[in-house]
C-alpha positions as CSV (number, residue, x, y, z in Angstrom):
1,M,196.5,87.1,196.0
2,P,194.2,86.5,199.0
3,E,191.4,83.8,198.8
4,P,188.1,85.2,197.9
5,I,185.4,85.4,200.4
6,S,182.5,82.9,200.0
7,A,178.9,84.2,199.7
8,T,177.6,80.7,200.6
9,V,179.8,79.1,203.2
10,P,180.1,81.0,206.5
11,D,183.4,81.5,207.9
12,W,182.7,81.4,211.7
13,S,186.2,82.6,212.7
14,R,185.1,86.1,211.7
15,E,182.8,86.1,214.7
16,T,185.2,84.8,217.2
17,A,186.1,87.4,220.0
18,R,189.7,88.5,219.7
19,K,190.1,90.3,223.1
20,F,188.2,90.7,226.5
21,W,186.3,93.9,225.2
22,D,184.8,93.0,221.8
23,P,181.3,94.2,222.0
24,S,180.2,93.3,218.5
25,R,181.6,89.7,218.6
26,K,180.1,89.1,222.1
27,L,176.8,90.5,220.8
28,L,176.9,87.9,218.1
29,R,177.9,85.1,220.3
30,A,175.0,86.0,222.6
31,L,172.7,86.1,219.4
32,R,173.8,82.7,218.4
33,G,173.5,81.2,222.0
34,Y,170.0,82.5,222.2
35,Q,168.9,81.0,218.9
36,R,170.5,77.7,219.6
37,A,169.1,77.4,223.1
38,R,166.0,75.0,223.7
39,N,165.8,75.0,227.4
40,P,163.6,78.1,228.6
41,L,166.0,78.9,231.3
42,T,169.0,78.7,229.2
43,R,167.3,80.7,226.6
44,R,166.4,83.4,229.2
45,L,170.0,83.8,230.3
46,W,171.3,84.1,226.7
47,H,168.6,86.7,226.2
48,M,169.7,88.7,229.1
49,R,173.2,88.5,227.8
50,F,172.1,89.6,224.3
51,S,170.0,92.4,225.8
52,F,173.2,93.6,227.8
53,W,175.5,93.5,224.7
54,C,172.7,95.4,222.5
55,W,172.7,98.1,225.2
56,V,176.6,98.3,225.3
57,A,176.8,98.5,221.5
58,Q,173.6,100.6,221.2
59,V,172.1,98.4,218.5
60,D,168.6,97.4,217.8
61,I,168.5,93.8,216.4
62,A,165.8,91.4,217.3
63,P,167.0,88.0,218.6
64,Q,165.0,86.1,216.1
65,T,166.5,87.9,213.0
66,E,168.0,85.3,210.6
67,I,171.7,86.3,210.2
68,G,174.1,84.2,208.2
69,G,177.5,83.2,209.9
70,G,180.6,85.2,209.6
71,L,178.9,88.6,210.1
72,I,181.4,91.5,211.0
73,L,180.2,94.6,212.8
74,P,183.5,96.7,213.1
75,H,181.7,99.7,214.9
76,P,178.1,98.4,216.0
77,N,177.0,101.7,217.2
78,G,173.4,102.7,215.9
79,I,172.8,99.6,213.8
80,V,169.0,99.0,213.4
81,I,167.8,95.8,211.7
82,H,164.3,94.8,211.2
83,S,163.4,91.3,212.7
84,A,162.3,90.0,209.4
85,T,165.3,91.0,207.4
86,V,167.4,88.1,206.1
87,I,171.3,88.6,206.1
88,G,173.5,86.2,204.2
89,P,176.8,84.7,205.3
90,N,180.2,86.8,205.6
91,C,178.6,90.1,205.5
92,L,180.3,93.5,206.7
93,I,178.0,96.0,208.2
94,F,179.4,99.4,209.5
95,Q,177.9,101.8,212.0
96,Q,174.6,103.7,211.8
97,V,173.1,101.4,209.2
98,T,169.4,100.8,208.8
99,L,167.9,97.6,207.3
100,G,164.2,98.2,207.5
101,A,160.7,98.3,206.1
102,R,159.3,101.1,203.9
103,G,155.7,101.3,205.2
104,L,154.0,97.9,204.9
105,D,156.0,96.9,201.8
106,G,158.5,94.4,203.1
107,V,162.0,94.1,204.3
108,P,165.4,93.7,202.6
109,H,167.0,90.5,201.7
110,I,170.8,90.8,201.7
111,G,172.9,88.2,199.9
112,G,176.2,86.7,201.0
113,H,179.4,88.7,201.4
114,V,177.7,92.1,201.1
115,D,179.7,95.1,202.3
116,I,177.5,97.9,203.7
117,G,179.0,101.3,204.4
118,A,178.6,103.6,207.4
119,G,175.2,105.3,207.5
120,A,173.6,103.3,204.8
121,R,169.8,102.8,204.7
122,I,168.3,99.8,202.9
123,L,164.6,100.1,203.0
124,G,161.6,98.1,201.7
125,P,161.5,94.8,199.9
126,V,164.8,95.1,198.1
127,R,167.2,92.2,197.2
128,I,170.9,92.9,197.4
129,G,172.9,90.3,195.5
130,D,175.9,88.3,196.5
131,H,179.3,90.3,196.6
132,A,177.5,93.6,196.4
133,V,178.8,96.7,197.9
134,I,176.6,99.5,199.5
135,G,178.3,102.9,199.8
136,A,178.3,105.1,202.8
137,N,175.3,107.1,203.5
138,A,173.5,105.4,200.5
139,V,169.7,105.2,200.6
140,V,168.8,101.8,198.7
141,I,165.3,101.4,197.7
142,C,165.8,99.3,194.6
143,D,167.4,95.8,194.0
144,V,171.0,95.6,193.6
145,P,172.3,92.8,191.3
146,P,175.2,90.5,192.4
147,G,178.7,92.0,192.2
148,H,177.4,95.6,191.8
149,V,177.9,98.8,193.8
150,A,175.0,101.0,195.0
151,R,175.9,104.6,196.1
152,G,174.2,108.0,196.4
153,V,170.9,109.4,197.7
154,P,168.7,107.7,196.2
155,A,171.2,105.1,195.4
156,R,172.1,104.4,191.8
157,V,173.5,101.0,190.8
158,Y,176.9,100.7,188.9
159,P,178.9,97.7,187.9
160,R,181.8,97.0,190.3
161,R,185.4,98.0,188.9
162,D,187.8,95.9,190.9
163,V,191.3,97.5,190.8
164,P,194.0,94.9,190.1
């Protein structure tokens, strides 16, 4: 049986580029470089690299967004993440996902090892618990407890049924 994925300890190997053309992982590398850089010139170079990969991948992520390690973006096209959103370690986000505000309420807080399906929208000051799953095209405007599944429009929350 495979080892369970941690919701607290980032697995940095998930962000390592596996081939020359790997836009999502190169985007994350540039984001990490920008966030680590202290020298203004180095910071500017990393920002240019980050902007290039955002353009290539067609994503809208602010460089100051707090993203835990081990994030996977298999198909980064069309992902929009609000700059104040917090994303925990070892998450998986598919294409066309929006993590954003709903008016002036606030922004989502995503726990560790959360899988977010293609086209999902998580809006407002909601908290998504560790090991939760957000279904494809779900519109989540309420909290999702740890280990639960949210699906539908608007999303309904169900206990997770793991198949043995």
